[in-house]
ZABATI-113504 format. One record per residue (C-alpha): x, y, z. Coordinates in pm, whole numbers, plus 50000, padded with zeros to 5 digits. Last residue first. Layout:
! residues N
XYZ ...
***
This chain:
! residues 98
759626385175063 759536348775167 756086332975156 754196327475477 753816292275609 750136283975615 748456273975939 747406240876088 745366226876379 742286247576285 742166230575944 741816196276101 744666171276104 745076135675985 745686099576076 743386096176371 744286074176665 747846072376794 751186086776677 750316121676799 746556125276838 746286152476570 747826129276316 750946110676212 753216133276414 756496146676276 760116135976230 761916152975943 760076173775685 756486164375759 754076148475512 750616160975606 747196145075560 744376170375595 740886161475717 737906182375613 735096184675862 731646171775773 728516186675925 725366167075999 727066138876188 725576104976263 728756085976171 732006103476102 734426098775813 736416130875776 736246146175431 739466144075231 742506165675161 745776149575059 749526156075053 749676188875249 753336197275301 755156199575633 757346222575837 758186219676207 759646253076310 763196256476435 765266235676674 766166199676604 764636172276821 767346156177031 767596118676995 767336096177304 764076081177170 762576116177167 764476144377344 763166179977382 765736207277320 764256237277500 763206254977179 761786223377016 759526217277314 758156252777300 757816251676919 755526221576948 756496186676824 756796171477173 753526187877271 751376172276996 749276149377216 748536177777458 747106200877190 748496235777250 750636236476936 747606228476723 745636258276860 748616281676805 748736269676446 751086241476354 753066243276030 752076243275664 753446243075310 750726239775046 751056211574790 747496198474810 745026225974898 744186247475192 
***
């Protein structure tokens, strides 16, 4: 993935507990956040930066992706708490229209 790619949640990302209210299942049943109904349809975002994750005492370094969502979206893989980015396995590309 690179900066400017359009992404949405992968099946792994949709099954993270902290991201449930942004999952396609919650959007399909009309989940409410702060007494506002979340619109139906896929959550779409654009990659705005790619950087290595800062971890101490780690041999391997995972890349962390910052996403700007269209509409309301989570700040990171822990919802609105904790980390401010996503891992590659949390995201998937949006296919191009044919």
